[in-house]
N, C-alpha and C positions, 0 to 999 in steps of 0.2 A: 592488316592489308599487305604491307609497306614488308614484310618479310616472305612472304610470297614473293612476291618477283624479283628477289633476288635470285629465290633458289630455281625458278622455270629459267630465268637467264642459264643459269649454270649449267641444265640437264638442256639446254638447246645448244650451248656449247660444247658440252659432251656428247651430244650427238653430231653435231657439223666433226670433232674429233675423229669419231669413230669413225662415218664415213669414210675420211678419208685419207684412215690408214690402216683399215680393212675390209679383205673380199665379203663377200656378200654372205658366202660359205660359213667365213668366222663370224658374223654376226649373228647367223642363225639362235646363237644362245643366250643372244639379247632378247629375241622375240619367244623362244621358249621357256626362260627364265621365270616367268610371270611377276616384273618388277613393273618398275614405273608405266604408266599409260603413256606419262606426256614425253620418256626417252621413247619410247617405242613408237609412236606420233612423229614428234620431230626428228628420230631419226630413219623412217619411212621418210617424208619428203626429202632429205638430204640426199641418200639415197636416187630417190627420183631426177634429183637435181641434177645429180654427179651421170644421167642420161641410164641409171638401173630398172629396168623393170620390175617391181618388187611384187613376189608372188606369193610370200610365207601366210600361211593360211591366217596368222594374226591379223596381217594387214586386208584379207580378203575377207575376214569376217566381217560381220554385223557387228559387232563389239567393237571395232576400230572406226566405225561410221559414227558413233557416240562423239566422237572425242572432236572439239574445236575445226579439228584439221581433216576430218575424217570424209570431207565432202569433197578434198583437194582429188586429182585425177593420181592411177598410181605410175604413171610412163608421159612422158614430156609428149606435148602436141606438137602437132608439125608446126605451129606457128610460132612458139616458142623456141624452137630448135635446140643450141644446146651454150646454154646460156656459163659464158666465164666467171668461175669464181676464184675471189680474191688469190686464192692459193698456190691455186694454177697459173693463174697470170705470172708473180711473181715464178713459179718455177719455171713457167714460159721465157721469162723474163732474162733470167740467170742461164738459162738453157743457150738462148741466143748470144747472150754473151760472151760465153764462153767457147761456142762456133765460130763470133766475131774475131777472138784474139783479145779479148778485153776483159778475161777471167783475172782478176788481181788478186785473189783467194788464196 
């Protein structure tokens, strides 16, 4: 059991990196490849957190609903708004710093 947890964390991290660096069109390959259900489910929710409505056939299929994340909605609700993600917060801080003339890089 202990060896399964690090793999799951790696998949979750990979999904986060993929969602932050690629367009939805580029990520269709991940959904179409028939690979890891864990990666697809995590990637779906990472995209949702970034404000993307996921409409890929895998994400809306009954197959995806069997994953533990399958009950989560495929778009943000009005209550959630748009959550700030760590990477986005850092990018905004750098941009604000540059605009204010505080960029020492």
